C-alpha positions as CSV (number, residue, x, y, z in Angstrom):
1,M,90.4,108.3,44.9
2,L,89.4,106.2,48.0
3,M,87.0,109.1,48.4
4,H,85.7,108.6,44.8
5,L,85.1,104.8,45.9
6,G,84.0,105.0,48.8
7,V,86.6,103.8,50.8
8,V,87.4,106.7,52.9
9,R,85.0,109.9,54.1
10,V,86.7,113.5,55.0
11,G,85.1,115.4,57.1
12,D,85.0,118.3,59.8
13,D,84.7,117.9,63.6
14,E,83.9,120.5,65.9
15,N,86.8,119.5,68.7
16,L,88.8,117.8,66.0
17,G,89.0,119.8,62.8
18,T,89.2,117.9,60.0
19,V,88.8,114.0,60.2
20,V,89.1,111.3,58.0
21,Q,86.6,108.1,58.7
22,V,86.6,104.6,57.0
23,T,83.4,103.3,55.9
24,K,81.7,100.2,56.1
25,L,83.3,98.9,52.6
26,G,86.7,100.2,53.6
27,S,86.2,98.5,56.8
28,S,85.4,95.0,54.5
29,L,88.5,95.6,52.5
30,I,91.0,96.2,55.0
31,Q,89.5,93.6,57.4
32,G,92.3,91.2,58.7
33,T,95.4,93.1,56.6
34,F,98.6,92.8,58.6
35,V,100.3,95.9,58.5
36,A,103.9,95.6,60.0
37,E,105.2,99.0,62.1
38,H,107.5,99.9,59.8
39,D,105.5,99.5,57.1
40,K,102.9,102.0,58.2
41,V,102.0,105.3,56.3
42,E,101.4,108.3,58.8
43,L,99.0,111.1,57.1
44,I,99.9,114.3,57.3
45,L,97.2,117.6,57.1
46,D,99.0,120.3,55.6
47,P,98.3,123.8,56.7
48,N,96.4,124.6,53.0
49,G,94.0,121.7,54.2
50,S,95.5,119.2,52.0
51,I,96.4,115.6,53.3
52,R,99.6,114.1,52.4
53,A,101.2,110.4,53.4
54,S,104.8,110.3,54.9
55,L,106.2,106.9,54.0
């Protein structure tokens, strides 16, 4: 959903593989937002290429 809204882009990097990039719009939406260490969401790339969140 965030890709459809233009908040993030998913692409490939020659050295890193699959990468997720926050767009300028996404940066403006999250600017100044505080997330405590225990509330962070870890993104995990599955072997089949899909991204899932670990809460």
